[in-house]
C-alpha positions, 0 to 999 in steps of 0.5 A, spaced: 750 352 168 752 346 173 759 347 176 759 354 174 753 356 177 755 352 184 762 356 183 758 363 182 754 362 188 759 360 193 763 366 190 757 371 191 756 368 198 763 369 200 763 376 198 757 378 202 751 377 197 745 377 201 740 374 196 741 369 190 735 367 186 734 360 184 741 358 189 745 352 186 744 345 189 748 346 196 748 353 196 744 354 203 748 348 206 755 352 204 752 359 207 751 355 213 757 352 213 760 359 213 756 361 219 750 364 216 743 364 218 741 362 211 733 361 209 730 360 202 724 364 201 718 362 196 718 370 193 719 373 186 726 376 187 723 382 184 718 383 190 720 385 197 719 381 203 719 381 211 725 376 211 721 373 217 724 366 218 717 363 219 716 365 212 722 361 209 724 354 208 730 350 210 730 345 204 727 344 198 725 338 194 723 336 187 719 331 185 720 329 177 715 325 174 708 324 173 703 325 179 699 319 177 
């Protein structure tokens, strides 16, 4: 979705949505720039979780290519 996904995620953050499955690149930083305490959880969005900060990630990295 590219730029559309970024625009939608920013609008969701601006309107108070408190959870985004698969946030666009930069969405966490954008939420933090708006004064929010953003966290990334590695859970399916259909499950509930405790919301404990120690169970979250502050950043995500992706490695593309073979693991040889």
